[in-house]
C-alpha positions as CSV (number, residue, x, y, z in Angstrom):
1,X,-16.5,2.7,-31.1
2,X,-14.2,1.3,-28.4
3,X,-13.3,3.9,-25.8
4,X,-10.5,4.1,-23.2
5,X,-13.1,3.9,-20.5
6,X,-14.4,0.6,-21.8
7,X,-10.9,-0.8,-21.9
8,X,-10.1,0.4,-18.4
9,X,-13.4,-1.1,-17.1
10,X,-12.3,-4.5,-18.6
11,X,-8.8,-4.0,-17.0
12,X,-10.4,-3.4,-13.6
13,X,-11.2,-7.1,-13.5
14,X,-7.6,-8.2,-14.0
15,X,-5.9,-9.1,-10.8
16,X,-2.2,-9.4,-10.0
17,X,-1.9,-13.2,-9.6
18,X,0.5,-12.8,-6.7
19,X,-1.0,-9.9,-4.8
20,X,-4.6,-10.6,-5.6
21,X,-5.3,-6.9,-6.1
22,X,-6.5,-5.2,-9.3
23,X,-3.8,-3.9,-11.7
24,X,-5.5,-0.5,-12.0
25,X,-5.6,-0.2,-8.2
26,X,-2.0,-1.1,-8.0
27,X,-1.0,1.5,-10.6
28,X,0.5,-1.1,-12.9
29,X,-1.2,0.4,-16.0
30,X,0.6,3.4,-17.2
31,X,-1.6,4.1,-20.3
32,X,-4.3,2.9,-22.6
33,X,-4.3,3.9,-26.3
34,X,-7.2,3.2,-28.6
35,X,-6.7,3.7,-32.3
36,X,-8.3,2.9,-35.6
37,X,-11.4,4.5,-37.0
38,X,-13.6,2.5,-34.7
39,X,-11.1,1.9,-32.0
40,X,-10.2,-1.6,-33.1
41,X,-6.6,-1.5,-31.9
42,X,-5.8,-1.2,-28.2
43,X,-2.3,-0.8,-26.7
44,X,-1.9,-1.2,-23.0
45,X,1.3,0.2,-21.5
46,X,2.0,-1.4,-18.2
47,X,4.6,-2.7,-15.8
48,X,5.0,-5.6,-13.5
49,X,5.7,-5.4,-9.7
50,X,9.3,-6.4,-10.6
51,X,11.2,-6.9,-13.8
52,X,11.8,-10.6,-12.9
53,X,8.1,-11.3,-12.0
54,X,7.7,-15.0,-12.4
55,X,4.1,-14.7,-13.6
56,X,4.8,-12.0,-16.1
57,X,3.7,-14.0,-19.2
58,X,0.6,-15.2,-17.5
59,X,-0.2,-11.6,-16.4
60,X,0.2,-10.2,-19.9
61,X,-1.9,-13.0,-21.3
62,X,-4.7,-12.2,-18.8
63,X,-4.6,-8.5,-19.9
64,X,-4.8,-9.4,-23.6
65,X,-7.6,-11.9,-23.0
66,X,-9.7,-9.4,-21.0
67,X,-9.2,-6.5,-23.4
68,X,-9.9,-8.6,-26.4
69,X,-13.3,-9.4,-24.9
70,X,-14.4,-5.8,-25.3
71,X,-16.8,-5.5,-28.2
72,X,-15.1,-3.9,-31.3
73,X,-11.5,-4.7,-30.2
74,X,-9.6,-6.5,-33.0
75,X,-6.0,-6.2,-31.8
76,X,-4.5,-6.0,-28.4
77,X,-0.8,-5.1,-27.8
78,X,0.7,-5.0,-24.3
79,X,3.8,-3.0,-24.0
80,X,5.8,-3.8,-20.8
81,X,7.9,-1.0,-19.5
82,X,10.0,-0.7,-16.4
83,X,10.6,3.0,-16.4
84,X,9.5,4.5,-14.2
85,X,9.9,1.5,-11.8
86,X,6.7,0.5,-10.1
87,X,6.4,2.1,-6.6
88,X,3.3,1.2,-4.7
89,X,3.8,4.1,-2.3
90,X,3.2,6.6,-5.1
91,X,1.4,4.6,-7.8
92,X,-1.2,2.4,-5.9
93,X,-4.5,3.8,-4.9
94,X,-5.5,4.1,-1.2
95,X,-7.3,0.7,-1.1
96,X,-4.3,-1.1,-2.5
97,X,-1.9,0.7,-0.1
98,X,-4.1,-0.4,2.8
99,X,-4.1,-4.0,1.6
100,X,-0.4,-3.9,1.2
101,X,0.2,-2.4,4.6
102,X,1.8,0.7,3.3
103,X,-0.2,3.1,5.5
């Protein structure tokens, strides 16, 4: 059975193509839902650093590709949301804040 932990582990390898930091560290992933008897369907709810992010489609494709590589995943849906707006001061982890010069 596919677990949220497995999906998050796969997502930990996805980097923001502009900032070169992990999307989990940046706080861009708002949620992961695994459904189906064996967890075959995965929905990742996430945002981008800005609504007009020029690499948005590339970013979403990378998330889908990485999650689909998890054994047992049959369908991956990425839901882009912009509410709440991404704020690295409150959503990023300490390592990402340091890399972004927020401290």
